[in-house]
All heavy atoms as an XYZ file, in Angstrom:
803
protein
N       6.410    -13.811    -21.914
C       5.930    -13.962    -20.559
C       4.690    -14.791    -20.557
O       3.781    -14.548    -21.411
C       5.663    -12.529    -19.984
C       5.068    -12.591    -18.584
S       4.689    -10.952    -17.886
C       6.343    -10.194    -17.872
N       4.639    -15.759    -19.702
C       3.502    -16.663    -19.626
C       2.258    -15.933    -19.094
O       2.422    -14.925    -18.353
C       3.790    -17.865    -18.727
C       4.817    -18.763    -19.283
C       5.009    -19.977    -18.457
O       4.097    -20.321    -17.599
O       6.073    -20.626    -18.556
N       1.102    -16.322    -19.480
C      -0.176    -15.635    -19.102
C      -0.328    -15.622    -17.633
O      -0.730    -14.527    -17.037
C      -1.340    -16.353    -19.733
C      -2.689    -15.593    -19.609
C      -2.619    -14.222    -20.259
O      -1.958    -14.041    -21.284
O      -3.356    -13.362    -19.828
N       0.016    -16.657    -16.836
C      -0.177    -16.612    -15.405
C       0.739    -15.638    -14.784
O       0.431    -14.882    -13.863
C       0.060    -18.062    -14.835
C      -0.252    -18.037    -13.340
C      -0.363    -19.454    -12.810
O      -0.645    -20.382    -13.537
O      -0.119    -19.554    -11.625
N       1.964    -15.584    -15.187
C       2.949    -14.615    -14.691
C       2.464    -13.214    -15.000
O       2.585    -12.306    -14.143
C       4.336    -14.814    -15.315
C       5.413    -13.865    -14.788
C       6.737    -14.005    -15.407
O       6.905    -14.851    -16.396
O       7.675    -13.269    -15.091
N       1.947    -12.981    -16.119
C       1.418    -11.668    -16.558
C       0.349    -11.229    -15.594
O       0.294    -10.121    -15.183
C       0.929    -11.718    -18.020
C       0.343    -10.385    -18.441
C       1.105     -9.408    -18.932
C      -1.060    -10.216    -18.412
C       0.593     -8.184    -19.318
C      -1.624     -9.043    -18.830
C      -0.806     -7.988    -19.264
N      -0.641    -12.206    -15.382
C      -1.798    -11.875    -14.469
C      -1.307    -11.542    -13.077
O      -1.861    -10.607    -12.497
C      -2.810    -13.028    -14.478
C      -3.716    -13.017    -15.635
C      -4.716    -14.087    -15.550
N      -3.928    -15.318    -15.762
C      -4.490    -16.506    -16.004
N      -5.715    -16.646    -15.964
N      -3.652    -17.537    -16.216
N      -0.302    -12.282    -12.573
C       0.179    -11.983    -11.253
C       0.816    -10.583    -11.174
O       0.622     -9.877    -10.243
C       1.205    -13.078    -10.767
C       0.541    -14.347    -10.408
C       1.544    -15.392     -9.897
C       0.863    -16.666     -9.562
N       1.870    -17.650     -9.081
N       1.583    -10.304    -12.154
C       2.269     -8.997    -12.212
C       1.163     -7.863    -12.309
O       1.337     -6.818    -11.675
C       3.260     -8.862    -13.290
C       4.534     -9.654    -12.965
C       5.657     -9.384    -13.980
C       6.855    -10.219    -13.592
N       8.057     -9.528    -13.780
N       0.217     -8.091    -13.147
C      -0.878     -7.084    -13.258
C      -1.623     -6.903    -11.959
O      -1.890     -5.772    -11.515
C      -1.847     -7.518    -14.355
C      -3.018     -6.583    -14.569
C      -2.762     -5.297    -15.125
C      -4.265     -6.897    -14.222
C      -3.841     -4.409    -15.275
C      -5.331     -6.008    -14.356
C      -5.068     -4.758    -14.899
O      -6.121     -3.915    -15.056
N      -1.934     -8.004    -11.292
C      -2.572     -7.979    -10.005
C      -1.717     -7.136     -8.962
O      -2.200     -6.288     -8.265
C      -2.715     -9.443     -9.509
C      -2.973     -9.619     -8.038
C      -4.286     -9.492     -7.530
C      -1.963    -10.015     -7.177
C      -4.527     -9.749     -6.183
C      -2.214    -10.250     -5.859
C      -3.509    -10.091     -5.378
O      -3.768    -10.316     -4.055
N      -0.406     -7.366     -8.949
C       0.480     -6.612     -8.032
C       0.644     -5.222     -8.435
O       0.667     -4.278     -7.603
C       1.808     -7.295     -7.941
C       1.813     -8.553     -7.138
N       1.770     -9.843     -7.678
C       1.793     -8.774     -5.791
C       1.725    -10.754     -6.723
N       1.732    -10.115     -5.563
N       0.601     -4.946     -9.762
C       0.694     -3.572    -10.193
C      -0.545     -2.753     -9.758
O      -0.400     -1.589     -9.283
C       0.809     -3.477    -11.738
C       0.873     -2.107    -12.340
C       2.129     -1.396    -11.888
C       0.883     -2.201    -13.870
N      -1.651     -3.365     -9.793
C      -2.925     -2.682     -9.389
C      -2.864     -2.449     -7.845
O      -3.270     -1.325     -7.355
C      -4.159     -3.525     -9.734
C      -4.361     -3.540    -11.212
C      -5.720     -4.059    -11.557
N      -6.700     -3.281    -10.915
C      -8.010     -3.451    -11.118
N      -8.452     -4.320    -12.037
N      -8.910     -2.779    -10.491
N      -2.335     -3.381     -7.088
C      -2.225     -3.112     -5.686
C      -1.271     -2.038     -5.352
O      -1.537     -1.147     -4.621
C      -1.719     -4.407     -4.928
C      -2.745     -5.506     -4.938
C      -1.289     -4.137     -3.511
C      -2.324     -6.878     -4.505
N      -0.085     -2.039     -6.012
C       0.920     -0.982     -5.819
C       0.324      0.420     -6.157
O       0.602      1.367     -5.473
C       2.188     -1.277     -6.620
C       3.025     -2.506     -6.053
C       4.035     -2.854     -7.091
C       3.641     -2.116     -4.701
N      -0.388      0.458     -7.295
C      -1.003      1.708     -7.721
C      -2.009      2.252     -6.652
O      -2.008      3.403     -6.277
C      -1.690      1.558     -9.065
C      -2.274      2.785     -9.577
C      -1.329      3.855     -9.960
C      -2.029      4.978    -10.645
N      -1.223      6.181    -10.664
N      -2.778      1.296     -6.152
C      -3.736      1.664     -5.093
C      -3.063      2.199     -3.805
O      -3.475      3.185     -3.192
C      -4.663      0.456     -4.768
O      -5.503      0.762     -3.695
N      -1.979      1.492     -3.438
C      -1.216      1.961     -2.269
C      -0.629      3.255     -2.476
O      -0.693      4.179     -1.704
C      -0.173      0.892     -1.901
C       0.811      1.398     -0.868
C      -0.795     -0.392     -1.395
N      -0.036      3.495     -3.683
C       0.524      4.742     -4.039
C      -0.489      5.918     -3.940
O      -0.228      6.934     -3.352
C       1.164      4.728     -5.404
C       1.840      5.986     -5.851
C       2.304      5.807     -7.301
O       1.567      5.347     -8.224
N       3.541      6.195     -7.513
N      -1.659      5.674     -4.401
C      -2.711      6.709     -4.454
C      -3.165      6.963     -2.936
O      -3.362      8.186     -2.528
C      -3.947      6.311     -5.277
C      -3.650      6.341     -6.763
C      -4.665      5.770     -7.633
O      -5.678      5.219     -7.038
O      -4.545      5.725     -8.844
N      -3.260      5.941     -2.194
C      -3.667      6.020     -0.814
C      -2.632      6.838     -0.024
O      -2.996      7.729      0.771
C      -3.823      4.666     -0.178
C      -4.052      4.713      1.326
C      -5.334      4.907      1.837
C      -2.994      4.518      2.232
C      -5.533      4.942      3.213
C      -3.224      4.548      3.583
C      -4.511      4.765      4.063
O      -4.655      4.793      5.405
N      -1.349      6.576     -0.196
C      -0.340      7.228      0.517
C      -0.179      8.705      0.118
O       0.201      9.542      0.938
C       1.050      6.494      0.319
C       1.101      5.139      1.022
C       2.339      4.433      0.621
C       0.994      5.245      2.493
N      -0.525      9.057     -1.138
C      -0.513     10.426     -1.577
C      -1.588     11.263     -1.009
O      -1.542     12.481     -0.904
C      -0.535     10.480     -3.107
C       0.806     10.113     -3.740
C       0.661     10.261     -5.245
C       1.972      9.862     -5.892
N       1.917     10.023     -7.356
N      -2.793     10.584     -0.793
C      -3.979     11.337     -0.320
C      -3.794     11.781      1.115
O      -3.227     11.096      1.924
C      -5.189     10.454     -0.460
N      -4.347     12.984      1.387
C      -4.319     13.494      2.731
C      -5.642     13.155      3.504
O      -5.742     13.503      4.598
C      -4.176     15.045      2.694
C      -2.795     15.440      2.254
O      -1.818     14.653      2.449
O      -2.604     16.522      1.730
N      -6.516     12.493      2.837
C      -7.848     12.153      3.439
C      -7.823     10.749      3.868
O      -6.945      9.986      3.582
C      -8.961     12.456      2.449
O      -8.778     11.553      1.308
C      -9.055     13.871      1.983
N      -8.902     10.390      4.604
C      -9.006      9.008      5.096
C      -9.409      8.133      3.890
O      -9.980      8.587      2.933
C     -10.142      8.928      6.151
C      -9.704      9.581      7.379
O      -8.532      9.673      7.751
N     -10.647     10.074      8.198
N      -9.051      6.923      4.013
C      -9.295      5.980      2.897
C     -10.830      5.706      2.809
O     -11.583      5.896      3.722
C      -8.618      4.671      3.193
N     -11.209      5.261      1.636
C     -12.623      4.971      1.424
C     -13.071      3.656      2.109
O     -14.216      3.467      2.394
C     -12.906      4.810     -0.094
N     -12.116      2.795      2.432
C     -12.428      1.606      3.173
C     -11.652      1.509      4.450
O     -10.590      2.081      4.620
C     -12.010      0.410      2.247
N     -12.240      0.837      5.410
C     -11.654      0.646      6.722
C     -11.896     -0.816      7.156
O     -12.916     -1.371      6.871
C     -12.271      1.592      7.750
N     -10.910     -1.277      7.843
C     -11.011     -2.696      8.372
C     -10.821     -2.611      9.941
O      -9.939     -2.000     10.392
C      -9.840     -3.548      7.760
C      -9.929     -4.928      8.332
C      -9.985     -3.560      6.236
N     -11.772     -3.242     10.593
C     -11.722     -3.244     12.071
C     -11.758     -4.688     12.516
O     -12.357     -5.522     11.861
C     -12.890     -2.440     12.586
C     -12.850     -1.002     12.236
C     -13.581     -0.553     11.184
C     -12.038     -0.145     13.020
C     -13.543      0.812     10.852
C     -12.014      1.181     12.661
C     -12.742      1.723     11.565
O     -12.748      2.987     11.256
N     -11.248     -5.059     13.635
C     -10.409     -4.266     14.471
C      -8.975     -4.242     14.101
O      -8.489     -5.157     13.558
C     -10.581     -4.898     15.801
C     -10.684     -6.360     15.527
C     -11.437     -6.345     14.198
N      -8.316     -3.157     14.346
C      -6.889     -3.074     14.201
C      -6.258     -3.334     15.539
O      -6.599     -2.672     16.509
C      -6.437     -1.691     13.614
C      -4.922     -1.601     13.635
C      -7.069     -1.407     12.263
N      -5.309     -4.242     15.573
C      -4.711     -4.578     16.881
C      -3.527     -3.690     17.083
O      -2.669     -3.568     16.240
C      -4.306     -6.056     16.920
C      -5.484     -6.936     16.884
C      -5.087     -8.393     17.120
N      -6.284     -9.234     17.004
C      -6.408    -10.326     16.353
N      -5.334    -10.726     15.612
N      -7.494    -11.017     16.340
N      -3.477     -3.063     18.245
C      -2.346     -2.162     18.606
C      -1.984     -2.482     20.062
O      -2.798     -3.003     20.853
C      -2.732     -0.686     18.501
C      -3.005     -0.295     17.083
C      -3.858     -0.343     19.388
N      -0.736     -2.154     20.428
C      -0.340     -2.356     21.831
C      -1.320     -1.564     22.729
O      -1.563     -0.369     22.488
C       1.103     -1.867     21.903
C       1.571     -1.939     20.534
C       0.387     -1.718     19.659
N      -1.845     -2.168     23.691
C      -2.871     -1.598     24.618
C      -2.365     -0.251     25.212
O      -3.037      0.732     25.232
C      -3.198     -2.537     25.687
C      -4.361     -2.084     26.613
C      -4.744     -3.099     27.622
O      -4.916     -4.292     27.236
O      -4.896     -2.713     28.811
N      -1.123     -0.259     25.755
C      -0.579      0.908     26.402
C      -0.322      2.042     25.411
O      -0.472      3.209     25.739
C       0.638      0.633     27.222
C       0.324     -0.077     28.461
C      -0.551      0.689     29.377
O      -0.267      1.891     29.713
N      -1.656      0.049     29.869
N       0.004      1.759     24.162
C       0.211      2.727     23.124
C      -1.076      3.572     22.953
O      -1.145      4.775     23.040
C       0.630      2.129     21.786
C       0.624      3.073     20.629
C       1.726      4.122     20.746
C       0.699      2.301     19.321
N      -2.180      2.837     22.726
C      -3.481      3.482     22.575
C      -3.918      4.220     23.812
O      -4.340      5.380     23.799
C      -4.528      2.430     22.119
C      -5.853      2.972     21.795
C      -5.792      3.948     20.653
C      -6.800      1.777     21.398
N      -3.794      3.551     24.965
C      -4.299      4.145     26.205
C      -3.480      5.437     26.597
O      -4.133      6.413     26.840
C      -4.115      3.112     27.323
C      -4.543      3.634     28.684
C      -5.874      3.866     29.002
C      -3.546      3.928     29.625
C      -6.199      4.398     30.244
C      -3.837      4.480     30.855
C      -5.227      4.635     31.192
O      -5.489      5.242     32.378
N      -2.237      5.321     26.492
C      -1.396      6.495     26.876
C      -1.536      7.642     25.967
O      -1.616      8.819     26.338
C       0.059      6.121     26.997
C       0.395      5.143     28.161
C      -0.048      5.657     29.520
O       0.002      6.842     29.782
N      -0.456      4.727     30.437
N      -1.603      7.408     24.679
C      -1.834      8.420     23.670
C      -3.171      9.125     23.854
O      -3.246     10.324     23.883
C      -1.685      7.947     22.239
C      -0.314      7.808     21.688
C      -0.358      6.979     20.355
C       0.364      9.122     21.506
N      -4.225      8.303     24.017
C      -5.581      8.849     24.198
C      -5.611      9.630     25.505
O      -6.239     10.669     25.527
C      -6.577      7.716     24.162
N      -5.030      9.096     26.518
C      -5.056      9.780     27.857
C      -4.318     11.100     27.783
O      -4.780     12.100     28.288
C      -4.453      8.866     28.888
C      -4.447      9.373     30.247
C      -3.841      8.381     31.203
C      -3.619      9.058     32.621
N      -2.936      8.039     33.469
N      -3.158     11.109     27.224
C      -2.273     12.309     27.280
C      -2.606     13.332     26.178
O      -2.391     14.510     26.322
C      -0.793     11.935     27.259
O      -0.449     11.334     26.025
N      -2.967     12.811     24.975
C      -3.134     13.727     23.841
C      -4.467     13.714     23.220
O      -4.706     14.455     22.253
C      -2.037     13.456     22.841
C      -0.589     13.628     23.405
C       0.413     13.481     22.382
O       0.214     14.031     21.273
O       1.430     12.851     22.682
N      -5.306     12.869     23.630
C      -6.752     12.766     23.124
C      -6.882     11.746     22.069
O      -5.914     11.256     21.382
N      -8.134     11.351     21.833
C      -8.396     10.294     20.876
C      -8.063     10.613     19.470
O      -7.654      9.760     18.659
C      -9.911      9.995     21.018
C     -10.439     11.190     21.673
C      -9.327     11.821     22.517
N      -8.190     11.840     19.021
C      -7.843     12.213     17.673
C      -6.362     12.083     17.392
O      -5.977     11.565     16.315
C      -8.311     13.653     17.308
C      -9.869     13.756     17.171
C     -10.269     15.179     16.736
O      -9.504     15.886     16.148
O     -11.445     15.469     16.972
N      -5.577     12.512     18.352
C      -4.118     12.342     18.194
C      -3.735     10.834     18.154
O      -2.879     10.430     17.392
C      -3.413     13.070     19.302
C      -1.829     13.047     19.175
C      -1.336     13.755     17.966
C       0.157     13.761     17.944
N       0.632     14.431     16.803
N      -4.360     10.027     18.989
C      -4.085      8.623     19.048
C      -4.413      8.018     17.634
O      -3.633      7.194     17.145
C      -4.893      7.956     20.173
N      -5.591      8.407     17.083
C      -5.905      7.973     15.797
C      -4.854      8.409     14.740
O      -4.477      7.581     13.846
C      -7.310      8.517     15.411
C      -7.803      7.929     14.085
O      -7.903      6.727     13.985
O      -8.075      8.682     13.192
N      -4.435      9.635     14.758
C      -3.370     10.104     13.856
C      -2.137      9.323     13.949
O      -1.516      8.945     12.973
C      -3.088     11.575     14.128
C      -4.126     12.536     13.723
C      -3.784     13.956     14.095
O      -2.534     14.304     14.198
O      -4.652     14.787     14.355
N      -1.673      9.013     15.169
C      -0.499      8.233     15.367
C      -0.617      6.846     14.821
O       0.254      6.327     14.140
C      -0.046      8.242     16.899
C       1.103      7.207     17.080
C       0.384      9.596     17.309
N      -1.742      6.168     15.104
C      -1.973      4.867     14.637
C      -2.018      4.800     13.122
O      -1.466      3.881     12.434
C      -3.185      4.209     15.303
C      -2.890      3.957     16.813
C      -3.677      2.976     14.514
C      -4.105      3.560     17.578
N      -2.637      5.807     12.519
C      -2.714      5.886     11.057
C      -1.313      6.085     10.544
O      -0.954      5.552      9.452
C      -3.666      7.072     10.685
C      -3.861      7.118      9.215
N      -4.590      6.118      8.508
C      -3.544      7.991      8.258
C      -4.642      6.487      7.233
N      -3.972      7.566      7.039
N      -0.544      6.940     11.192
C       0.893      7.153     10.732
C       1.699      5.872     10.783
O       2.503      5.603      9.867
N       1.498      5.101     11.854
C       2.167      3.766     11.950
C       1.722      2.938     10.781
O       2.529      2.236     10.132
C       1.903      3.169     13.305
C       2.601      4.003     14.389
C       2.415      1.692     13.304
C       2.183      3.589     15.834
N       0.435      2.874     10.534
C      -0.032      2.062      9.429
C       0.526      2.474      8.088
O       0.951      1.572      7.297
C      -1.624      2.137      9.395
C      -2.201      1.428      8.150
C      -2.293      0.059      8.142
C      -2.629      2.188      7.077
C      -2.762     -0.577      7.011
C      -3.166      1.529      6.019
C      -3.256      0.157      5.968
N       0.554      3.775      7.827
C       1.089      4.232      6.596
C       2.571      3.867      6.424
O       3.033      3.537      5.357
C       0.871      5.750      6.453
C      -0.537      6.124      6.149
C      -0.772      7.570      6.123
C      -0.486      8.090      4.779
N      -0.859      9.521      4.526
N       3.304      4.026      7.489
C       4.779      3.639      7.421
C       4.874      2.148      7.146
O       5.779      1.752      6.354
C       5.441      3.981      8.804
N       4.095      1.280      7.824
C       4.148     -0.109      7.477
C       3.710     -0.447      6.112
O       4.294     -1.285      5.410
N       2.680      0.235      5.631
C       2.166      0.032      4.255
C       3.215      0.446      3.230
O       3.440     -0.228      2.220
C       0.906      0.880      4.047
C       0.183      0.702      2.737
C      -0.299     -0.776      2.492
C      -1.029      1.610      2.687
N       3.978      1.513      3.515
C       5.036      1.933      2.665
C       6.143      0.856      2.520
O       6.551      0.503      1.452
C       5.617      3.292      3.107
O       4.580      4.209      3.102
C       6.848      3.649      2.262
N       6.586      0.366      3.694
C       7.629     -0.686      3.736
C       7.122     -1.883      3.018
O       7.859     -2.537      2.227
C       8.007     -0.952      5.194
N       5.924     -2.335      3.256
C       5.338     -3.518      2.618
C       5.284     -3.380      1.164
O       5.694     -4.284      0.403
C       4.000     -3.840      3.286
C       3.304     -4.975      2.590
C       3.520     -6.297      2.916
C       2.330     -4.935      1.557
N       2.681     -7.050      2.071
C       1.939     -6.299      1.331
C       1.736     -3.877      0.870
C       0.988     -6.578      0.312
C       0.751     -4.227     -0.050
C       0.426     -5.521     -0.307
N       4.800     -2.242      0.646
C       4.663     -2.050     -0.826
C       5.992     -1.998     -1.411
O       6.164     -2.469     -2.550
C       3.836     -0.822     -1.096
O       4.468      0.356     -0.687
N       7.051     -1.359     -0.788
C       8.351     -1.329     -1.347
C       8.934     -2.727     -1.478
O       9.570     -3.070     -2.458
C       9.245     -0.463     -0.513
C       8.915      1.050     -0.667
C       9.665      1.910      0.336
O      10.445      1.432      1.210
O       9.431      3.152      0.242
N       8.657     -3.577     -0.505
C       9.162     -4.939     -0.530
C       8.468     -5.697     -1.646
O       9.104     -6.444     -2.427
C       8.880     -5.619      0.801
C       9.348     -7.083      0.889
C       9.117     -7.671      2.236
C       9.675     -9.076      2.220
N       8.868    -10.095      2.765
N       7.121     -5.515     -1.794
C       6.409     -6.233     -2.835
C       6.951     -5.744     -4.217
O       7.078     -6.549     -5.152
C       4.922     -5.972     -2.763
C       4.125     -6.757     -3.816
S       2.353     -6.711     -3.893
C       1.903     -5.165     -3.408
N       7.116     -4.459     -4.375
C       7.697     -3.949     -5.647
C       8.993     -4.596     -6.006
O       9.179     -5.045     -7.153
C       7.903     -2.399     -5.522
C       8.616     -1.773     -6.653
C       8.007     -1.475     -7.872
C       9.991     -1.517     -6.541
C       8.725     -0.883     -8.871
C      10.721     -0.957     -7.593
C      10.041     -0.630     -8.719
O      10.720     -0.042     -9.814
N       9.877     -4.719     -4.996
C      11.184     -5.358     -5.321
C      11.028     -6.855     -5.672
O      11.712     -7.305     -6.558
C      12.163     -5.191     -4.097
C      12.673     -3.817     -3.874
C      13.467     -3.311     -5.040
O      14.212     -4.081     -5.631
N      13.206     -2.107     -5.492
N      10.102     -7.515     -4.958
C       9.927     -8.915     -5.266
C       9.279     -9.148     -6.600
O       9.652    -10.120     -7.327
C       9.059     -9.583     -4.165
C       9.750     -9.681     -2.829
C       8.838    -10.202     -1.711
O       7.600    -10.334     -1.947
O       9.321    -10.397     -0.605
N       8.363     -8.336     -6.999
C       7.612     -8.525     -8.226
C       8.329     -7.981     -9.489
O       8.414     -8.596    -10.469
C       6.142     -8.014     -8.122
C       5.442     -8.053     -9.449
C       5.366     -8.660     -7.030
N       8.816     -6.768     -9.351
C       9.370     -6.062    -10.502
C      10.917     -5.934    -10.362
O      11.660     -5.972    -11.385
C       8.792     -4.714    -10.737
C       7.314     -4.783    -11.060
C       6.371     -4.562    -10.087
C       6.895     -5.265    -12.275
C       5.019     -4.612    -10.385
C       5.552     -5.359    -12.571
C       4.586     -5.097    -11.638
N      11.418     -5.622     -9.200
C      12.859     -5.592     -8.997
C      13.593     -4.342     -9.445
O      14.551     -3.918     -8.805
N      13.034     -3.708    -10.477
C      13.716     -2.384    -10.882
C      12.676     -1.558    -11.635
O      11.625     -2.099    -12.144
C      14.862     -2.698    -11.748
O      14.481     -3.234    -13.024
N      13.007     -0.331    -11.818
C      12.155      0.616    -12.582
C      12.063      0.140    -14.029
O      11.035      0.208    -14.636
C      12.702      2.066    -12.486
C      11.838      3.098    -13.174
C      10.496      3.321    -12.482
O      10.308      3.144    -11.303
N       9.527      3.743    -13.306
N      13.194     -0.379    -14.548
C      13.227     -0.799    -15.897
C      12.279     -1.998    -16.131
O      11.564     -1.994    -17.153
C      14.638     -1.230    -16.249
C      14.820     -1.616    -17.723
C      16.216     -2.066    -18.012
O      17.202     -1.615    -17.317
O      16.365     -2.816    -19.047
N      12.278     -2.912    -15.182
C      11.367     -4.098    -15.344
C       9.905     -3.605    -15.270
O       9.047     -4.146    -15.972
C      11.633     -5.076    -14.207
C      13.000     -5.839    -14.424
O      13.560     -5.797    -15.561
N      13.489     -6.411    -13.400
N       9.624     -2.657    -14.324
C       8.340     -2.154    -14.268
C       7.810     -1.473    -15.593
O       6.756     -1.749    -16.075
C       8.217     -1.186    -13.073
C       6.822     -0.410    -12.921
C       5.703     -1.344    -12.719
C       6.905      0.630    -11.796
N       8.712     -0.630    -16.097
C       8.414      0.039    -17.337
C       8.175     -0.951    -18.506
O       7.322     -0.762    -19.308
C       9.533      1.052    -17.720
C       9.491      2.230    -16.770
C      10.685      3.111    -16.843
O      11.541      2.914    -17.718
O      10.772      4.087    -16.096
N       8.978     -1.980    -18.526
C       8.867     -3.007    -19.601
C       7.485     -3.704    -19.456
O       6.804     -3.910    -20.457
C       9.963     -4.067    -19.478
O      11.263     -3.375    -19.619
C       9.828     -5.173    -20.457
N       7.090     -4.008    -18.230
C       5.778     -4.621    -17.995
C       4.692     -3.679    -18.387
O       3.682     -4.161    -19.059
C       5.607     -5.033    -16.568
C       4.282     -5.671    -16.341
C       4.023     -6.992    -16.720
C       3.301     -5.001    -15.667
C       2.749     -7.579    -16.577
C       2.059     -5.595    -15.451
C       1.784     -6.827    -15.926
N       4.786     -2.467    -18.109
C       3.743     -1.477    -18.412
C       3.654     -1.359    -19.986
O       2.473     -1.310    -20.502
C       4.022     -0.096    -17.804
C       3.761     -0.169    -16.281
C       3.092      0.976    -18.380
C       4.234      1.020    -15.513
N       4.766     -1.361    -20.663
C       4.689     -1.349    -22.124
C       4.015     -2.620    -22.682
O       3.228     -2.531    -23.585
C       6.152     -1.226    -22.712
C       6.683      0.204    -22.526
C       5.893      1.196    -23.175
O       5.391      1.032    -24.275
O       5.690      2.349    -22.511
N       4.288     -3.773    -22.044
C       3.600     -5.010    -22.460
C       2.143     -4.921    -22.184
O       1.297     -5.355    -23.044
C       4.189     -6.225    -21.712
C       3.628     -7.563    -21.999
C       3.858     -7.960    -23.392
C       4.311     -8.612    -21.027
N       1.762     -4.314    -21.090
C       0.375     -4.147    -20.702
C      -0.335     -3.301    -21.730
O      -1.438     -3.555    -22.208
C       0.212     -3.629    -19.327
C      -1.124     -3.413    -18.724
C      -1.843     -4.775    -18.596
C      -0.958     -2.692    -17.350
N       0.269     -2.174    -22.147
C      -0.297     -1.322    -23.143
C      -0.431     -1.966    -24.452
O      -1.451     -1.858    -25.124
C       0.617     -0.053    -23.324
C       0.567      0.923    -22.166
C       1.518      2.087    -22.408
C       1.589      3.034    -21.245
N       2.597      4.086    -21.443
N       0.570     -2.784    -24.859
C       0.517     -3.510    -26.076
C      -0.634     -4.575    -26.137
O      -1.415     -4.617    -27.045
C       1.811     -4.246    -26.354
C       1.894     -4.950    -27.687
C       3.203     -5.607    -27.830
C       3.183     -6.442    -29.150
N       4.365     -7.258    -29.314
N      -0.859     -5.238    -24.982
C      -1.943     -6.219    -24.868
C      -3.256     -5.540    -24.927
O      -4.209     -6.110    -25.494
C      -1.769     -7.014    -23.565
C      -0.820     -8.127    -23.679
C      -0.980     -9.041    -22.507
C      -0.200    -10.275    -22.680
N      -0.938    -11.479    -22.539
N      -3.370     -4.331    -24.345
C      -4.687     -3.662    -24.375
C      -5.037     -3.108    -25.708
O      -6.280     -2.941    -25.992
C      -4.727     -2.544    -23.328
O      -3.870     -1.497    -23.683
N      -4.048     -2.879    -26.578
C      -4.381     -2.355    -27.962
C      -4.604     -3.531    -28.942
O      -5.118     -3.259    -30.029
C      -3.223     -1.451    -28.439
O      -1.977     -2.172    -28.459
C      -3.142     -0.186    -27.616
N      -4.159     -4.729    -28.604
C      -4.325     -5.884    -29.518
C      -5.723     -6.318    -29.486
O      -6.536     -6.293    -28.709
C      -3.356     -7.016    -29.076
C      -1.915     -6.700    -29.399
O      -1.689     -5.788    -30.140
O      -1.090     -7.435    -28.875
């Protein structure tokens, strides 16, 4: 495997690991990015009918669903299979011990 391909896969592996940890956690993330654009009526109607905390929960749920779909797509594009991922991890371990 060429060095540039290795670096790209390593970069994507770190992103996927971070996403995996984020999705497993029940707490808020350590980082936040503002503003998040949402349909105006979605936010307004949720906040009006169920309160701002529920609106925040729903928007966070939508974000997590999108993040899950995005990370699954990236996994397929970069590694394609569990076997390819495991092969790369073994290569990574070998490089770190050399």
